Each structure stands twice: as C-alpha cells, then as structure tokens.
C-alpha positions as YAML, in Angstrom:
chain: A
units: angstrom
residues:
- id: 1
  name: UNK
  ca: [-10.80, -6.98, 15.67]
- id: 2
  name: UNK
  ca: [-7.26, -8.10, 14.87]
- id: 3
  name: UNK
  ca: [-5.87, -6.36, 11.80]
- id: 4
  name: UNK
  ca: [-5.07, -8.73, 8.96]
- id: 5
  name: UNK
  ca: [-2.72, -6.41, 7.09]
- id: 6
  name: UNK
  ca: [-0.40, -3.59, 8.10]
- id: 7
  name: UNK
  ca: [0.18, -0.89, 5.48]
- id: 8
  name: UNK
  ca: [2.98, 1.66, 5.73]
- id: 9
  name: UNK
  ca: [2.39, 4.83, 3.71]
- id: 10
  name: UNK
  ca: [3.92, 8.26, 3.16]
- id: 11
  name: UNK
  ca: [1.52, 10.69, 4.81]
- id: 12
  name: UNK
  ca: [3.55, 13.62, 3.44]
- id: 13
  name: UNK
  ca: [2.67, 12.59, -0.11]
- id: 14
  name: UNK
  ca: [-0.62, 14.13, -1.31]
- id: 15
  name: UNK
  ca: [-1.18, 11.27, -3.74]
- id: 16
  name: UNK
  ca: [-0.62, 8.67, -1.03]
- id: 17
  name: UNK
  ca: [-2.93, 10.48, 1.40]
- id: 18
  name: UNK
  ca: [-5.75, 10.50, -1.15]
- id: 19
  name: UNK
  ca: [-5.31, 6.84, -1.95]
- id: 20
  name: UNK
  ca: [-5.16, 5.80, 1.70]
- id: 21
  name: UNK
  ca: [-8.27, 7.89, 2.45]
- id: 22
  name: UNK
  ca: [-10.15, 5.84, -0.15]
- id: 23
  name: UNK
  ca: [-8.80, 2.57, 1.28]
- id: 24
  name: UNK
  ca: [-9.81, 3.62, 4.82]
- id: 25
  name: UNK
  ca: [-13.38, 4.24, 3.63]
- id: 26
  name: UNK
  ca: [-13.48, 0.86, 1.90]
- id: 27
  name: UNK
  ca: [-11.98, -0.94, 4.91]
- id: 28
  name: UNK
  ca: [-15.24, -1.07, 6.85]
- id: 29
  name: UNK
  ca: [-14.12, -4.13, 8.82]
- id: 30
  name: UNK
  ca: [-10.98, -2.33, 10.07]
- id: 31
  name: UNK
  ca: [-8.85, -5.18, 8.78]
- id: 32
  name: UNK
  ca: [-5.96, -2.86, 7.90]
- id: 33
  name: UNK
  ca: [-3.62, -1.03, 10.23]
- id: 34
  name: UNK
  ca: [-2.48, 2.09, 8.38]
- id: 35
  name: UNK
  ca: [0.86, 3.48, 9.59]
- id: 36
  name: UNK
  ca: [1.83, 6.97, 8.43]
- id: 37
  name: UNK
  ca: [5.62, 6.78, 8.27]
- id: 38
  name: UNK
  ca: [5.96, 10.50, 7.59]
- id: 39
  name: UNK
  ca: [4.43, 11.41, 10.96]
- id: 40
  name: UNK
  ca: [4.65, 8.31, 13.13]
- id: 41
  name: UNK
  ca: [7.82, 6.61, 14.24]
- id: 42
  name: UNK
  ca: [7.14, 2.93, 13.54]
- id: 43
  name: UNK
  ca: [9.26, 1.40, 16.29]
- id: 44
  name: UNK
  ca: [8.54, -2.22, 15.39]
- id: 45
  name: UNK
  ca: [8.76, -1.78, 11.62]
- id: 46
  name: UNK
  ca: [10.98, -4.42, 9.98]
- id: 47
  name: UNK
  ca: [11.91, -2.16, 7.05]
- id: 48
  name: UNK
  ca: [14.22, 0.82, 6.72]
- id: 49
  name: UNK
  ca: [12.31, 4.14, 6.52]
- id: 50
  name: UNK
  ca: [14.01, 5.03, 3.23]
- id: 51
  name: UNK
  ca: [12.73, 1.82, 1.65]
- id: 52
  name: UNK
  ca: [9.25, 2.50, 3.01]
- id: 53
  name: UNK
  ca: [9.24, 5.93, 1.37]
- id: 54
  name: UNK
  ca: [10.49, 4.60, -1.97]
- id: 55
  name: UNK
  ca: [7.89, 1.85, -2.48]
- id: 56
  name: UNK
  ca: [4.56, 0.75, -1.07]
- id: 57
  name: UNK
  ca: [4.89, -1.91, 1.65]
- id: 58
  name: UNK
  ca: [2.47, -4.08, 3.59]
- id: 59
  name: UNK
  ca: [2.67, -7.00, 5.96]
- id: 60
  name: UNK
  ca: [0.33, -9.96, 5.57]
- id: 61
  name: UNK
  ca: [0.53, -13.12, 7.69]
- id: 62
  name: UNK
  ca: [3.88, -11.97, 9.07]
- id: 63
  name: UNK
  ca: [5.37, -11.58, 5.58]
- id: 64
  name: UNK
  ca: [6.51, -8.16, 4.35]
- id: 65
  name: UNK
  ca: [5.46, -7.42, 0.79]
- id: 66
  name: UNK
  ca: [6.47, -4.63, -1.54]
- id: 67
  name: UNK
  ca: [5.01, -2.95, -4.62]
- id: 68
  name: UNK
  ca: [2.12, -4.65, -6.39]
- id: 69
  name: UNK
  ca: [2.20, -7.59, -3.98]
- id: 70
  name: UNK
  ca: [1.64, -5.16, -1.09]
- id: 71
  name: UNK
  ca: [-1.30, -3.54, -2.86]
- id: 72
  name: UNK
  ca: [-2.77, -6.99, -3.54]
- id: 73
  name: UNK
  ca: [-2.51, -7.91, 0.15]
- id: 74
  name: UNK
  ca: [-4.41, -4.74, 1.05]
- id: 75
  name: UNK
  ca: [-7.04, -5.41, -1.61]
- id: 76
  name: UNK
  ca: [-7.61, -8.98, -0.39]
- id: 77
  name: UNK
  ca: [-8.98, -7.77, 2.97]
- id: 78
  name: UNK
  ca: [-11.35, -5.22, 1.41]
- id: 79
  name: UNK
  ca: [-14.41, -7.14, 0.19]
- id: 80
  name: UNK
  ca: [-15.08, -5.09, -2.94]
- id: 81
  name: UNK
  ca: [-11.40, -5.32, -4.01]
- id: 82
  name: UNK
  ca: [-10.82, -8.91, -2.87]
- id: 83
  name: UNK
  ca: [-11.28, -10.44, -6.37]
- id: 84
  name: UNK
  ca: [-8.47, -8.28, -7.75]
- id: 85
  name: UNK
  ca: [-6.25, -9.17, -4.79]
- id: 86
  name: UNK
  ca: [-6.92, -12.85, -5.33]
- id: 87
  name: UNK
  ca: [-6.17, -12.57, -9.06]
- id: 88
  name: UNK
  ca: [-2.82, -11.04, -8.13]
- id: 89
  name: UNK
  ca: [-1.84, -14.41, -6.62]
- id: 90
  name: UNK
  ca: [-1.48, -15.64, -10.20]
- id: 91
  name: UNK
  ca: [2.18, -15.00, -11.07]
- id: 92
  name: UNK
  ca: [1.46, -13.55, -14.54]
- id: 93
  name: UNK
  ca: [-1.11, -11.12, -13.11]
- id: 94
  name: UNK
  ca: [1.24, -10.04, -10.33]
- id: 95
  name: UNK
  ca: [4.03, -9.60, -12.88]
- id: 96
  name: UNK
  ca: [1.82, -7.29, -14.96]
- id: 97
  name: UNK
  ca: [0.68, -5.30, -11.88]
- id: 98
  name: UNK
  ca: [4.30, -4.91, -10.73]
- id: 99
  name: UNK
  ca: [5.35, -3.58, -14.16]
- id: 100
  name: UNK
  ca: [2.46, -1.10, -14.07]
- id: 101
  name: UNK
  ca: [3.47, -0.05, -10.54]
- id: 102
  name: UNK
  ca: [7.05, 0.58, -11.64]
- id: 103
  name: UNK
  ca: [5.82, 2.80, -14.48]
- id: 104
  name: UNK
  ca: [3.68, 4.66, -11.96]
- id: 105
  name: UNK
  ca: [6.72, 5.16, -9.67]
- id: 106
  name: UNK
  ca: [8.57, 6.93, -12.48]
- id: 107
  name: UNK
  ca: [5.69, 9.42, -12.81]
- id: 108
  name: UNK
  ca: [4.90, 9.70, -9.10]
- id: 109
  name: UNK
  ca: [6.90, 12.91, -8.49]
- id: 110
  name: UNK
  ca: [5.01, 14.73, -11.27]
- id: 111
  name: UNK
  ca: [1.67, 13.49, -9.94]
- id: 112
  name: UNK
  ca: [2.62, 14.56, -6.40]
- id: 113
  name: UNK
  ca: [3.37, 18.08, -7.60]
- id: 114
  name: UNK
  ca: [0.00, 18.26, -9.37]
- id: 115
  name: UNK
  ca: [-1.82, 17.25, -6.18]
- id: 116
  name: UNK
  ca: [0.22, 19.37, -3.78]
- id: 117
  name: UNK
  ca: [-1.79, 22.09, -2.00]
...
C-alpha cells in the first residue's frame, strides 16, 4: 500500500517514542510512513533537521505541514482519529489546536525528563 502521510519524529525523545508507538498501533492500514530523524538520515527530507526536531512535521499530498496541522494530517488517515483530523480543517479548530500545541511545546522538556529511562 502507498503511504498517504509521512511523519518525521524524534526517536531520541521518550515522549515522542511513546506517542508514535500508539500511532503505529492505530495505523492498521499502514497509511503512515514514520521516519525517525534521530536515528535515520532522511536523505529526501525537504526540511532542515533542526526544524524537524523543534516541531512535529508531516507530509500529506506533497505538502509539508507543521505543528497541529501535521498532527491532523496523521489523524485523518487513522480511522478512529479521522473525525478529529477532519474537524481540524476548520480554521478556528486548527487555530485552537495550534495554540494548545504551542503550550505543550513549552512544557515538552519537563515531560521528556519525567519519561526518560
């Protein structure tokens, strides 16, 4: 099957690894290509590695998305999460999700330390 979405994630981040593990289990159709940028060298990646590590990125229909829009693209190809991903196409919903994501990013380092082995 052709993957519908490519997701780049930080495999060195314990929080990211846990989240991606859940997404892999939910992605029963294998519609997502997960690329671990901490361990793989994405040769054809259109984004600088530093940017990839700073925010969540995905590619859908050839378009690179960042932050909440990237999460929404991933959710749209997972049947159980598809309704949330579709709701995120509404600008006001995406705006709210992006604000929540930015708040999360401020607290991400603390959460990573809590989850570190």
